[in-house]
C-alpha positions in Angstrom: 0.0 0.0 0.0 1.3 3.4 -1.0 -0.1 5.0 2.1 2.3 2.9 4.3 5.4 4.2 2.5 6.9 7.2 4.3 8.1 8.7 1.0 4.5 8.7 -0.3 3.3 10.3 2.9 5.9 13.0 2.5 4.8 13.7 -1.1 1.2 13.8 0.0 2.0 16.4 2.7 4.1 18.5 0.2 1.5 18.3 -2.5 -2.0 17.8 -1.2 -2.0 20.3 1.6 -0.5 23.2 -0.3 -2.7 22.4 -3.3 -5.9 22.6 -1.2 -4.7 25.7 0.7 -3.8 27.7 -2.5 -7.0 26.6 -4.3 -9.2 27.8 -1.4 -7.3 31.0 -0.9 -7.2 32.0 -4.5 -10.8 31.1 -5.2 -11.9 33.0 -2.1 -9.8 36.1 -3.0 -10.7 36.3 -6.7 -14.3 34.9 -6.6 -15.5 36.3 -3.3 -13.4 39.0 -1.7 -12.4 41.1 -4.7 -15.9 41.2 -6.3 -17.4 42.2 -2.9 -14.6 44.6 -1.9 -13.1 46.0 -5.1 -10.6 48.2 -3.2 -8.7 45.1 -2.3 -7.5 45.0 -5.9 -5.6 48.2 -5.3 -3.5 46.5 -2.6 -3.2 43.0 -4.0 -1.0 43.1 -7.1 -1.9 46.7 -7.7 0.2 46.8 -10.9 -2.4 44.6 -12.5 -5.5 46.2 -11.1 -6.5 47.8 -14.4 -5.7 44.7 -16.4 -7.7 42.5 -14.0 -10.7 44.9 -14.2 -10.5 44.8 -18.0 -10.2 41.0 -18.4 -12.2 40.0 -15.3 -14.3 37.3 -17.0 -11.4 35.2 -18.5 -9.4 35.8 -15.3 -12.1 34.5 -13.0 -12.7 31.5 -15.3 -9.0 30.7 -15.2 -8.9 31.0 -11.4 -12.1 29.1 -10.8 -11.2 26.2 -13.1 -7.6 26.2 -11.9 -8.8 25.9 -8.3 -11.0 22.9 -9.2 -8.1 21.2 -11.0 -5.8 21.9 -8.0 -8.3 20.1 -5.7 -9.2 17.2 -7.9 -5.7 16.4 -9.2 -4.2 15.2 -5.9 -7.4 13.3 -4.9 -7.2 11.3 -8.1 -3.4 10.8 -8.0 -3.5 9.5 -4.5 -6.4 7.2 -5.2 -4.6 5.8 -8.2 -1.4 5.1 -6.2 -3.3 3.4 -3.4 -5.4 1.1 -5.3 -6.5 0.0 -8.8 -8.3 2.9 -10.5 -12.1 2.4 -10.8 -15.2 4.2 -11.8 -14.7 7.0 -9.3 -11.2 7.6 -10.6 -12.5 7.9 -14.1 -15.3 10.3 -13.1 -13.0 12.6 -11.1 -10.5 12.4 -14.0 -13.2 13.7 -16.5 -13.9 16.7 -14.3 -10.2 17.3 -13.8 -9.7 17.2 -17.6 -12.5 19.7 -18.2 -11.1 22.0 -15.4 -7.6 21.9 -16.9 -8.8 22.5 -20.4 -10.7 25.6 -19.3 -8.0 26.9 -16.9 -5.2 26.4 -19.5 -7.2 28.2 -22.2 -7.7 31.1 -19.8 -4.0 31.0 -18.9 -3.0 31.3 -22.6 -5.3 34.3 -23.1 -4.1 36.0 -20.0 -0.4 35.4 -20.9 -0.7 38.3 -23.3 -1.7 40.6 -20.5 0.8 39.4 -17.8 2.8 41.9 -15.8 6.2 42.6 -17.5 7.9 44.1 -14.6 10.5 46.8 -15.2 13.2 45.0 -17.1 14.0 45.1 -20.8 12.0 42.6 -22.8 9.9 41.8 -19.8 6.7 41.4 -21.8 8.3 38.9 -24.1 9.8 36.9 -21.2 6.6 36.7 -19.1 4.2 36.2 -22.0 6.3 33.5 -23.6 6.6 31.8 -20.2 2.9 31.8 -19.3 1.9 31.0 -23.0 4.1 27.9 -23.2 2.9 26.8 -19.7 -0.6 26.9 -20.9 0.2 25.0 -24.1 2.2 22.4 -22.2 -0.7 22.1 -19.8 -3.1 21.2 -22.7 -0.6 19.0 -24.5 0.2 16.8 -21.5 -3.5 16.5 -20.7 -4.2 15.4 -24.3 -1.4 12.8 -24.2 -2.7 11.5 -20.9 -6.2 11.2 -22.2 -5.1 9.6 -25.5 -2.9 7.1 -23.7 -5.8 5.7 -21.6 -8.8 6.3 -23.9 -7.2 5.3 -27.2 -4.2 3.2 -26.5 -5.3 1.8 -23.1 -1.8 2.2 -21.9 -1.9 2.7 -18.2 1.8 3.4 -17.8 1.8 6.1 -20.4 -1.3 7.6 -18.9 0.3 7.6 -15.5 3.4 9.3 -16.8 1.6 12.1 -18.7 -1.0 12.8 -16.0 1.7 13.2 -13.4 3.5 15.5 -15.8 0.2 17.4 -16.3 -0.5 17.8 -12.6 3.0 19.2 -12.1 1.9 22.1 -14.3 -1.3 22.4 -12.3 0.9 22.6 -9.2 2.7 25.6 -10.8 -0.1 27.6 -9.2 1.4 26.7 -5.8 5.1 27.1 -6.6 4.6 30.4 -8.5 2.9 31.9 -5.4 5.6 30.7 -3.1 8.2 32.2 -5.4 6.2 35.5 -5.5 6.3 35.6 -1.8 10.1 35.3 -1.9 10.7 38.0 -4.4 8.3 40.3 -2.6 10.1 39.7 0.7 13.5 40.4 -1.0 12.4 43.5 -2.8 13.0 42.0 -6.3 9.4 41.7 -7.5 9.7 44.3 -10.3 12.8 42.7 -11.8 12.2 39.0 -11.2 8.4 38.5 -11.7 8.7 38.0 -15.5 10.9 34.9 -15.0 8.5 33.2 -12.6 6.6 31.1 -15.2 10.0 29.7 -16.3 11.4 29.1 -12.8 8.2 27.5 -11.5 7.1 25.5 -14.6 10.3 24.0 -16.0 11.7 22.5 -12.8 8.2 21.2 -11.9 7.8 19.4 -15.2 11.3 17.9 -15.1 11.0 16.7 -11.6 7.6 15.2 -12.3 8.7 13.4 -15.4 11.7 11.9 -13.6 9.5 10.7 -10.7 6.8 9.4 -13.1 9.4 7.4 -15.0 10.8 6.0 -11.8 7.3 5.0 -10.6 6.5 3.3 -13.9 9.8 1.3 -13.6 8.9 0.2 -10.1 5.4 -0.8 -11.1 6.9 -2.8 -14.1 9.4 -4.6 -11.9 6.6 -5.5 -9.4 4.4 -6.8 -12.2 7.3 -9.0 -13.7 8.2 -10.4 -10.2 7.1 -14.0 -10.1 4.7 -14.8 -7.3 5.8 -17.1 -4.6 3.6 -20.2 -4.3 1.3 -20.2 -1.3 2.3 -22.6 1.5 -1.3 -23.7 1.8 -1.3 -24.9 -1.8 1.9 -26.9 -1.6 1.7 -30.7 -1.3 3.1 -32.2 1.8 
């Protein structure tokens, strides 16, 4: 059982709790607090207040769908690691796929209106980063769905959906990095690089872990079963 492995428990704690916390906080901030108290927008990311006001609908769609994906992703991944995926896994997976599709589309649109900071070529750096994140988010989802729905390849599906969730988890890492550059007074110069510094390492680490997990599962499947003592002849 995966749940008895300390390494899995550590991963759950590092992934599940932050995912739920960020999902709840961002949904509450953008979908409840800011609409009810607009002046909050002048204090939270004030540089983008006008942009957020102009593109409020696609922003809220992106945030709402992203929050759903951030909650459903860990639930399905943990369930799949603990036991053989069943009907509930497939149902949650469908909702997750829809949420990612919507959130990624919103991310691609909003990438053209991302904050460029105060550095030279900041708009190119930040837009290309968020744009490619959105595209990779959709591509890895498509590969995961194709692997299971068309090829019925569980290992490939597992690989690509873990890679995909690593891009969903960028929402957590990016906000942690934002807190760091705010605390160090480097927000204006480093913010345009955040989609790169949060997305690329996430994806690389996830693909390495997914490949390792698939190898472990493959070795376990190939391992010959020991004959039961109760079935042996005296």
